[in-house]
Every structure is written in C-alpha cells, then in structure tokens.
N, C-alpha and C positions, 0 to 999 in steps of 0.2 A: 331546559327545553321551553319554548314559547307555547302559548295556547294554540297558535296555528299549527305548530309542529305536533302537538298532542292530538289535535283533531285529525291529523293525517294518518295516525296509527290505526290499523284495523281493529274494530271493536269485536269483543268476544263475549259470549254469554257464559255463565258459570258452567253449563254443561259442555259448551265448546272448549272451555279452558281445561276441564277435566279430561276430555277426550284427547286434546292436544298433549297434555302432560303424560297421559298414558301411552301416547305414541312416541314420546321422547322429543317432542318439538320444544324449541326454546320459548320461554315465557318472559324473559327479561326484556326491558326496554333498551334499545340500542340505537346508536347514532348512525351506523352504517347499514343501510337497508340492503346492501349487496353482498353481505358477508357470506351468505350461503352459495353464492355464485362463483366465488373465487376458486382458483386452482389450489390444490393442497399445498403446493410449494410456497404460496404466499404466506402461509402461517409462520414460516421461519424467517421471514424478512424483518429486519430490524434497522432502525436508523443508525448510521455510523456514529460512533462515539466522538469522532473528530468533528463531523458536521454539526452534531448537536451542540458543540461548544462555540460554534462560530458566532451565534447571535450575542453571546456574552463576551467572547474574546475580542470581538471587533469594536467594543466600546472604546472610545479614545482614552479613557482613564485607566483601562486595563492593559498591562503589559502581557501580550500573548506569547508564550513560549510553547503553544499547543500545536498550531497548524504547520504544514510543510509547504507553504506557499512560496514559490521562488521569488527572489528579489530581482526584478528586471529593470530597476532604475538605471543601471549602467548600460542598458541596451541602447545603441545609437538610433534613436527614433527618427532622426532626420534621414538617415540612410534607409531605414525600413520604409518610411513614407515615400521616398523617391523610388524605391524598388517596386512598391505596390502601385504607384502611379504609372510607372513604365509598363508594368504588367497589364494593367487595364487597357492602356492605349495600344499595346502591341499584341496582346493575346487575350483580351477581355472576353470575346465570345466563346473561346475554347475553355478559358479558366472558369467561366460561370455556367458551363454546360454539364450534363451528366458525364461520368467517366467510367473507367474500368473498375470492376469489383475488386480486382487485385491491387489497384493503385496505378498511377501514371508512371510511364517508363522513366521519365527524367528524375523523379524523386526516388524511385527504387535504385537507380544508378548512384545517386548521391548518397543514399543510405549505405550502400556497400563501401563507399569511400570513408564514411564515418566509422563504420565497424572495423575497417582496416586498422584504425588507430589502436584497437585492442587485440590485434592479431588474428582477426577473422577474415578469411578469404572466401568470399561468397559471390554468387552470380545474382544479378538483379531478378532473374526469373524465379528465384527461391524466396523472394521477399513479398509479403502481403502487407499493404498499408492499412492501418486501422485508425479509429478515432481515439488516439492516445493508447498507451500500453494497457490501460485499464480494459478497454474493449478487446485488446489482444488476449488478455487473460480470460475474459468472458468467452471468447470464441474457442479458445483452446479447451476450456472446461466443457463447453457445449458439445464439442465433437468427440470428447473422450469419455465423459462421465454420465452414467445413468444415476437416478436416485439410489442412494445406499452404497454407491461405489466409494472407494477409499483413496484419498490423496495423502501423501506424507509431506509434512510442512515443518520447517525449522521453527523453533520456539525461542524467542518471540518472533512474530511475523507481521507482515503488512496487513493492516486492518482492511484495506480494500480487497485484498485477495481472500481473506476469511469471509467477507461479505459475499463475494462472488460464489465461493464454494457453498456457503449456506443457501444461497438462492437456488442452486441446482440440487439441493438436498444431498450434498456430498458429505461423507464422514471424514473429518480431519483427524489424523493421527500426528501428534506433535513429536518432534525429535529434539533432544537437548542440544544446546550449543555450548562450546567453550570459547576461549579467547581467539580461536582460529576458525570459528564457525561450527558447522554441523559436525558432531562427534561421529566418526565412522562406526565405532562399535555400537553406539546407540541406534544408528541408522540400520545396521544389520539386524539388531534385535527387533526393531520396529517392523521390518519387513517380515521377519520370521513369525512375529506375533500375529500380524495380519493374515498371513498364509495359513497359520494354525487354525484360524477361524473360518477357513474355507473361502477367503477373499483374495483378490489380487490388487496390489497398489497400482493405480492408473499412472501416477507419476510422482516425482519428488519436486516440490516447489521450493526454490531458493533464491535469495538475493545476495549474491556473493560479495558485491562491492558496497561497503558502507550501509549495511543492512538497515532497513527501516523496520523496526525502530531502534535497534541496538547500536548502530554505527560500526559493528564488527565487520572486518574484511577477511575473507578466506585467503590465506597465502597460497602461493603457487603449489606447494607440496600438497596441501589439503585438497586443492582442486583436482590434482592428479589422482589422489586417493578416491575421491568421489567418482571420478570417471571409471577407475578400475572396479569399484564396487558396482557401478551401474552395469558394467559388462558381466560381472560375476553373478549379480542378482537379477539380471534381465530387467533393468529399471530404466524408465524414461526420465530425463531431467528437464524441467522447465526453468530456464535461467532468466530471471527478471533483472534488468540492468539499467534502470533510469539514471543512476548517479555515476556510472563508471568513469566518465571523462572528468568528473569533478574531484580528482585526486589532489589533495591540498599539500602533500609533503613529498611526493615522488611521482615518477611516471606510473600510469595505470598498469595494473597487473593484467596480463592477457586473459581474455574471457575463457570460461569453461568451454564455450563453443569453439574456441581456437584449438582445443585438444581433440574434440570429438564432433563429427558431423551428424551421424545417424541417430544418436541417442540424446541429442540436446536440441530443444526448441528454445530459441533466443528471442526475448522481448526487449524492444528498445523504444525510445521516446525522444522527441525534441522539446518536451515540456521543461526540462531542467537546463538545457544548454541553449535554448532559444527563447520560446515563449509558450506557456501552457494554453493560452487562449486559442491557438490554431488547432489544437487537438489532433496532432499527427504523431502516431506511433507506428510500430511495425512488428511483424513476426517473421523470423527467419526459420524455415522448417524444411525438412526433406520433401522431395517432390510430391509424394502421395499425400502427405499431411497438408502441404500447401494447397493442394486442390480442394481438400475438404474445408479448410479454413476460408478459402475464397468463396465457396458455395454458402457457407454460413454467413460470411460478410454480406453477400448479395441478398440473402434472406433478411438480414437485420437492417441494412441501410441502403441496399442497392449498390451504392459505391461510397467510399470514404470521401470526405469533403474535397472536391477538386480544387477550389480556389485556394484552400490552405496548402495543398500540395504544390501548386504553382508558386505560391508566395514563398514558401520555405526553399523550394528549389532555386528561385531567383535570388534569395538572400544568400544561400550557400555559393551560388555562382559569382555574385557581384561584390560580396563583402569578405573580408578576412575573418572568417568565422572561427578559425583556430585561435587567432589572437583574441577574439572576443571571449572564447572560453577561458583563456589565461586571465583576462580582466575579471570574469566572474569568479574564478578561483581565488584571485587576490582578495576580492571583496568577501567571499565566504570564509577565507582563512582568517581574516581580521575578526569576523564575528565568532568563529569557532574558538579562537584564542581568547576572546573576551569572555566567552562563557566558561571555558575551563579555568581561567584565572579567577572569575567570580565564584565558581564552585569551591575552589581551593580556599578562598578567603572567607566565605560566609557559611558554608554548610556545617551543620552540627556534627559532632563526633559520631562515628558509626555509619556515615553516608559514604557510599562509593559510587563511581561512575566510569563509563567507558571514555576513552580518548580517541575519537574517530580520526582516521587519516583522510577523510573526505566526506562527501555527502552533506546531509543537513541536520543530523540528530545525535544527541547524547542520551544514553540510557542510564538512569539513576537508580541505584538500589538504596532503599530507605533504611534508616536505623530500625533495628528489630522492634516489631510491634506496630509500626505506623502503617496505615492503610491509605494508599493514594486515592482510591475511589471515595472513601469516607471523608477524606480531608479536602477534597476539591471545592465544596461550597465555601469552606472557610478561606481557601486560597483566593477564590473569586471575590469574596468580600474584602480581602486584603489587596485587591486589584492586581492579581497575577493569575494567569491560566497556564495549565499544562495538560497533557493527555495521560490519564491513568493507565497503568500497565495492563489492566484487564482487557483493554481494547485490542490487544495484540495476541491474545490466546483464545482458542476456540473452546477451552475447557474450564473457563472461570478462574484460572490462576492469574498471577501477575499483579495482585494488589500491593505487593511489596516493592513495586517498581513504578517509575514514571518515565515518559519520554519528554525531553526538552528539545525544542527546535531553535536553532540559531540562525536560520537562513534569512528571515525577514526583518526582525527588529534591528535597530542600530546597535552598535557596541555599547553605547551609553544606556540604552533601554534594556539590553540584555543584562547588564550589570545590575541595574535597579530591579529588574524582575527577579533575578536570582536572590538579591538581598531580601526582597519581600517574601519570597518563597521560603527562604531559610528561617525568617522570623515566624512564619506560620508553623513550620516544622518544630521549632523550639517550643512554641506554645503547646503544641500537641504533646511533646515529650514532657513538658512541665505538668500537664494534666495527668499523664500517666503516673508520674512520680508522686504527685500530690494525692490522687484519689485511688491509685492502684488499678486504674483502668488500663486494660491491655487488649489491643485489637489483634486478632489472629489473622495476619496477612499471609496470603498464599503467594509465595515468591516465584514458583516455576512449575514445570510440569510434574505430574504425579510421579514420585520415584518408584512406584510399584512396578510389577513385572510387565504390565501392559499399560500403555499411555491412556489417559482419559480422552474421550472423544465426545463430540456433539451428536 
C-alpha cells in the first residue's frame, strides 16, 4: 500500500478502536473499501479454474491442453465477410437496432431446423435466444432457484454450470457417472436423499453428448431410462447440448428432448458449430417456462444481440452450413485421434482415459497417488497446461483426474503436449517411489450415503 493510500484510511483513536472491536467491526486493513456493501451471494463467487489458466496457457511456448476454445480456422471467412457486408447494406438499420427479448423470428426458425438434426420437432415460438448457452443456463437457474435450493448434477460436470449454480447460492448434489453417463440407481438415491432432508430438487443438469469434461456420451437406452425416471420421480431435466452435432464417429444420437417435451429444457449454441464470438445460444422450453425466461432475458439484457442473430441467420441461409459442420468434424477427428494415440504411446502405467466419440475433451484418470491440482505448477514449468479435475466438482473431489482438450492445438502440438505431460507425471511418480511421498487424490464423489455438497 502506498503512503497516499494509507492516508486515505480513516484514523481511529485507541478508544475508538476498542469500541469498534467490542461492536464486532473489522479492524484489518483491506484493499476493497466496498466489501461491506456487497450482496451475500458475492461471497461465493470464485474465478473459473479454466479462466485462471488462460494467462499462462496462452504463452507461445506453452502447449495448452486446458481450454475448450473452438478452432475456427476452417471457417470460410470470405463467405462470412460477404454475408456480413450484404447484411449491412440490405438490413443494416434493422440489424443494428433493438430487437425482441425472445429473439428475432428468422433466427428462431433457423434454430428449429438445426435442432431437427437431433430429432427435435419444435416450434419457433418455444425458442428463446440468449447470449450463448451460458446465459441460457443463468436464466434457467434464475427463474427456478432460490438460495439454498438443490440441483442435481452429473459428476464430473461443466465448470461454467457449477459457477452459475454457486453464484445463485444453489446447493449442488452430484450423481456418479459410468461409461454410459448418469447412473440411474445413483440418481434415484440422490433424489431420495434430498427429499429426506425436506428439500425438492429443482432440476437435473446433464450434458448427454460428449460431456464436458469427461467426453462420455449417454447411449439411447440410457436417455430413455432418464426420461422414465424423470416421470416417476417428478423431475425436470436441463439438457445442455453444445457439442451434439460434433459427432466424430457416427450420426448424432437423438436428443433427450426428442423423447420428452414437457420435462426437458434444451440448451443449444452456435459457438461450437459456427463461431463463439457472436454469442448466440438458445433455450427450448415449454410455453409457460419460455415466458418466464423471456422476462428474465429482458431484465438482464433487454434483448439478445440483434446483429449477431441477423449475421448467423444470413450465414445459415446463404452457406452450406451442414457441410461446414462436416469440415469441422474432420478437423476435430484428426485432433482427437492424435491425442488418443499420444496418450497410448507416452502415458505412464496406471493412467487411463476416456475415448470420446465427439466433442472436445478427454478425461484422464491419473495413476494412484498423483494429484492434478498439486502437479499443475510443475506441468506449466514444463510448458504444458491442462485443467485439474477439481474444477469440475462442487465438492472438492476430482484431484485424481484432469481434463485434456484436443479442439484447438494442432495434431503435432497435441502430441508434444502429451509427451511433456507424461514426463511430468513420471517425475512425480519417481519422487513418490524415492521419498515415499504419497498424495491423497480424491477421484470422485463421496461414496457415502449422501453426496457431498457445497
């Protein structure tokens, strides 16, 4: 603190200090003079573990396997530039004006065509456009959850969702996954446990396609089981599906929303299949819920970005966007295959990983005793970055895992990054053997009768 800053602090006499202490007032020096003015919910706000890595991971000498940034180098920028130019010349005044809180009709119609590729038959009136699917999740949480309410979340789960739930002071109850996604028995037990405490789960949050971070995909039979459970348990499902069209080995599995209309809220996004900078996502919801989401949207932003909606609608109208998705899939498949081959070649014994059929991520389980959170500084020193597994749990577990992203680096850089990471892991294992050091890594959710919660 500078001398000037010191002089700005209110002076207190010994008697004033004693009186303040007796009254319970803070006596420490603090940098934030507004701390006593913030709402209680701000106390639970924390920086995203992924965002915190960006300043380090973006150094040119570091191979970043951490972030989930889409690779849009294969996007036809000439086509996009021409489309945007025509948009400004023909519809500029309308595209740069305020719009509807629900979203513009032409983009909502286009969204229904996109969802039809995954078996969803929807009307444009039931779509609300949002600033990316992240805002969609925020709005859904806002209209359903009070502080202290419970949401049930697969484990591991998307760090951005956990951040949103935390910001609304929501209690997260994790449910274990197997190779087919959420375990139905574990879900039923979690609901019973919550209700035994006198609470009611507001919804189940799931990413059924190429889960972020695990890469696991729920097969059709498991999706049917979840819908049956939702009916039997009177449970609402929030289906988050940003990666659904990026199936790398087969046709996409129909969405959960294709099975059930009334108990499923569907979140989608153009960030992974077009470009994230336009920030256009959506919610497909039953009519009554849609009305509440629209009101919440209007309170938050008045209207979602109109220019972005016009731009994407023009791109979808004038360009072969389905073939562009095929181009993206070919590019991501090469990167996925490079990562899986490098893991097979370089990883030390005892390491296992998922083999995703699409999306952006591989979930790595470390050899017994390694801690991904503790190991990260040594990895960055070795010029490779990843995301520790603890970022994807609300209960502090996950240190025995890490998420590796294959979407952005080139295949050559992926291979080199995995090689560097494997060397770091071998050094950690050597230290354990030499000095008898053993880290207690927490691999998953608490196996006790009731899940740990925040």
